[in-house]
N, C-alpha and C positions, 0 to 999 in steps of 0.2 A: 050223256050223263055227266061227263067231266065239267061241262059248262054250268050245270046246275050246282055242282059241288063248289066250283070256283065262285059262283054268284053268292051262294050261302056263306062261304068263308069270308068273302068281301063284306057282306052285310054284317056278319058277326064282328069283324074288325072295325067297321064304321060305328057299330053300337058301342064297342069297348072304348073307342076314341071319344065318342060323345060323352060317355060316363066319366072318363078320365078328365075331360075338359070341364065338366060340371064340378067334379071334386076339386080340381085345381082352382077354379073360381071361388068355391066355398072356402078353401084353405087360405087363399089370399085375403078374403074378407075377414076371416077369423084372425089372421096375423095382424091385420090392420087394426082390428078392434082391440087386441091385446096391447099393441103399441100405444094406442090412444088412452087406454085405461092406465097404463104405466105412466104416461106423460102427465095425465091428470093427477095421479097419486103423487108423483114427484113434485108437482106444483103445489098441491094441497098441503102436503106434509113437510115440504122443504128438505127432503132427503134424497140423495141419489139412489136410484134402484138399479138401473142398468149400468154395467161396467162400461166405462168410456174407452174408446180405442186408444191404444198406446200406453195404457197404464199397466203396471205390474202387480202381481199378487204380493201381499206382504209375506216376508219370510219369518218363520218362527224360530 
């Protein structure tokens, strides 16, 4: 009986891992699409959208 439980637990973990990998792949593609859209908008409208690294927020 224990072997059956271990096998089903392993199968459930494998299924969760597969689902997590699919979601990770989807999120990577989504992030890349947002980056491309921002890059196109910056080029099109000639305005910076993303904060450049190393810059500081203006103080009021």
